[in-house]
N, C-alpha and C positions, 0 to 999 in steps of 0.2 A: 415638279420642283417641291422639295420639302420646305414648308413654311418656317421650320426651325432653323434652316440654313440661312434664311434671309435676315435673321436677327443679328444685330451688331453686338457682339459680346462685350465690346469695349464701351458701349454706350451706358451711361448711368441713368437709370430710371428713377423718377421721383418716388418716394415712399407712398404707399397707399394711405389714403386719408384714414385717420383714426376715428372709429365709430364712437359716438357718445355712449356712455355707460347707461345701460338700461335701468330704469327706475325699479325699485323693489315692487314685486307684484303685490297688489293690495286688494284685488278682486278675484272672485272665483265664478266661473260660468256654471249656472244651475238651470234646471227646468222646474218651473213652478206653475201650478194651475190656479188661476184667479177667476173670480166671478166676472162675467162679461161686463156687468155694470161698473165694477171696480176698475177694470182695465180701461173701459170707455171713459170714465171720469179722469183717470190719470192722463190718458191721451188727449182729452180736451184741454186739461190744465197745461199739458206740455205745449200744445199749439198756442195757447194764450200767452204763456210765459217765454216761449222760445227755448225752453230747456227740454231735454229728452225725457220721455215718460219713465224710462228705467231709472234715470237720475232722480226723478221725483219720488218714485216708489222707494228707492234706497234712502232718500232723505226722510220720508215718512217712517220707515222702519227704524232708522237711526234715532229719530226724535222720540219714538215710542220707547226704545231701549233706554235712552237718557232719562226719560220721565220716570221709568221704573226705578232708577238709581237714586232719585231724590228721597230724602228722609221722609218717613211717614208723618212727622210733625208738621211738614209744610202742607199737608192735605187738609188740615183743620181750619 
């Protein structure tokens, strides 16, 4: 028996659920080599804070970039 023949053509099927819109991609996967000591420290910090070590590395890099943008007059 063909399963298509068992479908009731008169039956109204509910619409498929609408998928939520995907957020805009904000991150890119990369490969990076870090010193073992640096990675170990971030992993230890991650364990203590309950945050992911990659999240902590990203936060440290972002903090460094923001510090570079500060005016030179604030360094004195």
